[in-house]
N, C-alpha and C positions, 0 to 999 in steps of 0.2 A: 382486467376489470375487477374492482373490489366488490365486496358483498353489499356495499351501500346501495348500489343501483337496484338490485332485486328488491331490497327492503323498501326503497322509495317508490318503485313501481307498484309493489303490493299496496302501499299506502294510498297511492293514486287510485288503484282499483277500488279500494274501500270507499273513497270519496265519490266515485261515480258509479257505484253499483246499481243505481236507479236511473241509468242513462235513458231508458225508454219510458220508465214508469212515471216519471214526474217532470215537471217543468220548473226551472229555477227562475227567481225574480231577475229582472233585467238590470237593476241598479247594482252599483259596485259596493254593496253593503258588506260583502264577504271579505273585502280587502284583497290585497295582492298576495297574501300569505297562504291562502288555502284554495284548493280546487273547488269548483262549483259544478253541480250536476247539470248535464245538458240533455235535452229531449229532442227527438225527431219531431218537427212541426207537422201541422196538418197539411198533407200534400194533395188533398182532394181537388184543388183547383190548379194544380201544376201539370204542365204537359208531360206526357208519359216518358219521353226520353230524359227529361230533367228529373222526374220522379225516380226513375231507375238509377240515375247517377247519385242522387241523394241517399237512396237506400244502400247502394254499394259503399258510398263514403261512410255512412253510419256503421255498416258492417265492418269496414276496415278499422274504424275506431274501436269497436267492440273487441276485435281480435287483438289490437294493440294493448287495450286495457287489461284484457284477460291473460295476456302473456306474462307470466311471472318474471321472466328475465328481460322484459322490455326496458331499455335504458331510458332515463328521463328525457334525453334529447329526442329519441325516437318517438316517445309518447307525446312530446310537445309537437313534433311534426305531424302526428296523426290528428291531434286536436286542431292544429293550425290548418291543415289541408281540408278537414271537414268544415272548419270555419269559413274558408275561402269559398267552398261550394255553397254554403248557406248564404254568404254575403252576395255572391253572384246571383243567387236566386231571390235575393231581397228578403231573406229571413234574418233580419238584422239582430233581433233580440237573441236568438240562438247562436248566431255568429259571434256576437260579443262575448258570450260565455266561453265559446271555444277559444277565442283569441286570448281571453283573460287566463284561461288554464294553460294555454301554450306558453304565454309569457311567464307565468308562475313557474312552470317546469324548466324553461330555458330562458332566463332573464337576459342572457347575452345575445340572443337571436334578434337581430334588427327587425325582422319581418313582422313580428307579432305586435309590437307597439305601433308600427307603421300602419298596419291594416286596421288596428283599433282607432287610430287617429282618423283615417279615412271614413270609417264607419260612423264615428261620432260627428264628423263634419257633415256627412250625408243626413244625419238626424238633427242637425242644427245645434248640437251641444258643443259650443265653442270652447268653453273652459276645459272640458275633458279632452277634446281634440288637441288643444294646445299642449296640455300636459303630456299626452301620448307622443306628440311630435318632439317635444323636448327630450323625452326618454330615448326616442329613436335617434335623435341627433347626437346624443352622448355616445351611442354605439357606432354611429357612422357619421363623423363630423364633416365629411366632404361630399355627402350625397346631395346632388343638386335638387332633386325633387323635394327632399325634406327641407332644405334651406329655403326654397321658394314657398312651399306651403306654410312653413312656420313664419316666414317673413310676411306673408299675406295675413296670417292670424294676428301677428303683432300690429300690423298696419290697421287692421279692423279695430284693434283695441287702442289706437292712437299712440302706440309706443314708438318713439323715435329710434329705438335700437333695431327696428325692422331694416333700416338701410344697411346695417352691417351684414345682415344675413344675405341680402341681395348682392352685396359686394362680394361676399364669399362665393356665392353661386357663379357670379360672372368671372371670378378668378379661375374657377374650374372650367367653365364653358362660356366664353365671352359672347357667343351669338345665341344664347338661350333667350328666346322671345319672352317667355314668362318672367325671367329674371330682369330683363330690361324693362318690361312693363311694370313690374313691381318696384324696381328702382326709380322709375320715372314718377310713379304715384307717391312713393315715399318722399322724393324731392319736392313734388308739388305740395304735399302736406306741410313741408317746412318752408314753403314759399321760395324755394330755390328753383326759380323758373328756368334758368339757363340749363341746369343739370336735367331738369324734367324734360325740356324740349329735346335735348341731346339724346337721352335714353329712349324716349317715346318715339321720336322720329326714326331712330335706328331699329326699334322693334317693328315699326310699320314698314320700313324698307325691306326687312327680312320676311315679314309675313303680312303683305298688304290686304289679305282677305280677313284678317282679324278685326272686325268692325268695332269691337269693344275698345280698341286703343284710341279711337277718335275722340271719345268724350273727355278723358283726362288731358288729351292733347289740346282740345278746344279750351279747357279751363286754363291750361298752361299759357296759351297764346293770349287769352283774356288777361291773365296776370301780367304778361309782357306788354300789354297795350296794343297788341296786333289784332284788332277786331276783325279784319277781313279774313285772316287765317282762322281765327276762332269760329267764325260763322261757317266757313267752309267745312271745318271738321265736325261741327255740330250737325250739319246736314248729312254727313256720312256715318254718324254714330249708329251703333246697332247693339243688339243684345249678344250675350255669349260670355264665356269664361276663357281666359288665356291660361292654359294649363301647361305645366312643365313636362318634359319627357318623363314618363312614369312607367318603367318596365314592370314593376310589381302589379300595378293596376291593369296594365294591358294583359298580363298573364291571367289575372283574375277574370277580366272581361271575356277571355277566350276559353274559359274552362268548361262551360256548360254546353251540352248538346241542344242549344236553343237557337232560335232565329237571330237573336242579338249577338250571340257568340260567333255564329258563322258570318254575320255581317262585319264584325270586328276583324275576323281572320281574313275575310275577302278584302277589306280596306287595306289591311297591312300588306297583303300580296300585291294589290294595285300599286301601293307606294314603292314596292320593290321592283315593279315592272314584270312580275311573274303572272302573266295573264291566265295561264292554265290553272294555277293554284287559286287565283281569285275566282275564276269561273266555277271550280269545284266547290269552293266555300259558299258562294252565293247560291249555287244550285241546291246545296244541302239546306240552306236557309229557306229557299222557296219551297222545298219539299215539306218542311216543318210549318211554314206559314204561307200557304199558296195565295192567301187573300191580301198579303202585304205588298202594296204597289211599289214601295221603295226598293224592296229586294229584287223584284222583276227588273226595275230600272238599272240597278247596279249589276245584275247579271248581264243585261243587255250591253252595258258599258264594257264589261270584261270581254264579251264576245266580239264587240265591234273592234276593240283594241287588238284582238287576236285574229282579225280579218275575217270573221264570220258574220257577214252583213245580214244574211238571211236570218240566222239565229238571233242577232241583235234586234232586227225588226220585229220578230215575233215577241220578244220580251218587252220592248217598248210599247207595242200595241196591247200586250196583256196588262201592263201597268196602267194604260189609259182606259182600258175597259173597267178596271177596278177603281180608278180615280180619274174621271174625265177632265178634271181641271188641274192636273199635275203638270205644272209648268216645265219642270226639268225633263219629264218624259216627252212632252211636245218638242222641246228644244233638241233633245238628243235624236229624236226621230227626224226632225227637220234637217239636222246636220247630215244624218245618214242619207236621206233622200237627195239632198243637194249634191252630195259626193257622187251619187249614182246618176246624176243628170235629170232627176225628176223635179224640175224647178217649180212647177205649179204646186205640186204636193208639198214640197219643202216650204214654200211661202205660206201655205195654209197652216202647217204645223207651227212655224215660227211666229206667225201672227197670233195663233192661239196661246203660245208661250208668253208673249208680251201682254196679251189680254188678261191672262190669269195671274201674271206677276209683272206689273208695269215697271218695277224697280230692277228687273232681271237684266243686268248690263250686258252679259254675254249674248242673251237672246236679241236684245236691241241691235247689237253690233252685227250679229250674223244675219238678221233680217235685213239690215241696211246693205250688207255686202251682197246678198242674193238679189235684192232688188236692183242694186247698181249694175251687177254683172248681167242681169237679164234685160238691160236697157231701160230701166225705170229709175234713173238716177234722181229725178226730182222727188220721188216718193221715198228715197233712201235718206234724204237730208234730215228730216225731222227725227229719224231714229238715231242718226249720228249725234245730233244736237242733244237728244235726251240722254244718250249714253255718257256724253261728256259732262253733262250737268250732274248726273248721278255719281260719277267717279272721275274727277278731273285728271287722275293719274293714268287713265287708260289712253294710251297713245293711238290705238287703232281708230278711235273716234275722229280725232282731227285729221288723220291720214285719209280715212274713208271719205270724209267731207270734202277734202281737197281734190281727191280723185273724182268724186261725183261732180264737182264744179267743172272740172276739165271735160268730163263726159258731156256736160251740158253746154260746152263751148264757152264757158265763163272763165277763160284762161287767166285773165288778170287777177280775178279773185282767188283762183287756185294758187297762182304764184305767190300772192301776198300771204295767204294762209300758210303755205309751205315755208316761206321765208321766216315767218313768225315762229313756226314750230321748230325750225332749225335752231333758233335762239333759245326757245323754251325747253327743248329736249336735246341738249347737246350730246347726250350719251346714246341717242337713238339714230343710227346712221340712215335709216329708211327715209327720213325726211330730206336729208341731203341728196340721197339718190333720186327721189322724186323731183326735187327742185332742179337738179342737173338735167334730167331728162326734159323737163318742161322748158328750161332756158335754152336747151340745145335743139329741141325738135317741135316746139309748139306750132300749130298751124297759124297762129296769130303772130305776124311779124313784129307787132308792138310789144310782144311778150318775150320773144327770143332775144338772147343776149349771150353770144358765144364767148366773149372774154370773161363774163361773170361765171358762166358754166365751167370754163377752164380753171378759173381760180378755185372754185369749189372742188373740182376734180383733183387738183393738187393736194387739197386737204384730205380728200378721200383716200388717195394713194398713199399718203403719209401715215394714215391710221389703219388701213385695212389691207388684207392680202389680196392678191390678184385672183380673178375668177371670171366666170362667164359674164355676170352682171357688170362688174367693174370695167372689164375690157370693152364690153358693148357700149357702156356709157361714154368711155373715152373715145371710142370710134365715132359716136354720134357728135361729140363735142368738136373733135378735129374736123369733121365734115362741115360743121356749121361755121367754123372760122376759115374754111377754104383749104385746109391741109388734107387733101384727099389721099395723098400717098400714105400719110400717117394713119388716116382713118382705115385704109385697106389693111395696114399692118396690124392695128389693134383688133379689127374685126376677124382677121385670120386667127389671132390668138384666142379670141372668144370662141370660135368654131372648134379649135383644138381642145379647149377646155371642156366644151360641151360633148364632144364625141364619146368619151368614156362613160357618160351619164346614162346611156341607154334611152335617150329621148330623141328619136329621129325627127319628130316634128319641130323640135327646137333647132336642131342642126339645119333643117331645111329652111326655116325662117331666117336664121343668121346668114345662110348662104345667099338668100335673096338680098339681104342687106349688103353683103359683100359686092354683089353685082351692081347694086345701086352706086356704091362708092367708087367702084372701078369705072363707072360711066360719069363720075363727077356730079352725082345728084345727092343732095343732103337728105337726111331723114326728116319726115314731117309727122311721125307718129311717136309721141313721147313714150308710151308703154304698150305692151301687147298682152293678150289674154294669158299667155304662158309665162309672163314675167313673175318672179317671186314677189315682186312689189305688189301685185294686184291679185295674186292667187288666194 
């Protein structure tokens, strides 16, 4: 280490000797060549754990500044880390000063212009955000998050070179939804509707819950003259921002000992399937914000996934005490109650979920399923219809409707709906399975068609591995065409496949079917309560 570092550190100390005593202006009037003094903001309205973190962060900065041998890169890190704490706590003016000083001390460190860009973006200062992103991109030209954010900034400024940034991001990570979304929007701005449709459809296929994708996709199909598709996507449009994978911002979001930070950590743990870590994070969040219904709901979700039904119930009920019209909590509690056989209570909760959010597709579907399985198929039909209208891509809705039709002995309508679904959803084998069963075993002789069932089964066997369900369907089909010897063979294979599963009731039912085929009797029950098809 040369003597230059202590000299520069001492110079930095002089520049910030009033770190607590004064507050610097927020504007970039000092330029990038000089350090600016930073002050600890008013913390009187800040939660105590966050207050303690900010004071400790400020103390660390003081120590770094006062250390005569502190290298510029280390001093930059101290400013930057304190800036991250301030930004996470939404003290953006003070955070800006810290990031400015960090970038001044370490102009080759990508993090500081990147955080400045995000801070300016949050404040709506587009020009400053763009400039900071451009500096960050010079330091890390292949960073996907920077490429996407800068592409979005250029797109907002109607700059056609936005497309090249999205293309570079996709070259790095071809399935990045935010890059596909940006690329599609850029193509739409150029009236390149074919490219826009390709990119936006791919984005939607990867992330179907991103409702914001539907609006530009609707405009794309309008440009292509496909008005039906345009109207369908307009009905599905929703608010939201399609964000790229952003490790630096995730790190910042998780810094504080705050409810939001623990919520972020819990969500990350859920994404990784670490239920224990998610539970611990959400529980910390609940301790800090016991009146926040969403944290109780998320804690309940983690407990349910970790097989703690009692704990999950307590948390869902706590969420509803705090927010009685919290549709997600009603839904989650309804699912839990249904899984434990408390059908009437489950129906009450799911009905409340639909009442509080009529557009809640999952709640509509689950309510329809519980109604159908409890012998109220006619009441289930409107919910399946509503779910299909809300999101035509949800295949559970047409399946549930067809199964309900069969439960109501409307076998022809059920058959016709399933046959249509087989064509509409060729990648969803469940529709072929249901149709095979109906063609082979419907109580209505006018619906049964053994040869058609056998033709479908040949397609199933060509595409799918053997297993309990496939073998049982083939046994059903062979019995319907009078090949009882083959039916017995296939049913025995189904029993052999079921025995290692630890489901004695399934083995017992399959054995009863075997006896039926051995006495040359065909099946007249298309599906059973323990079939994966209807569970």
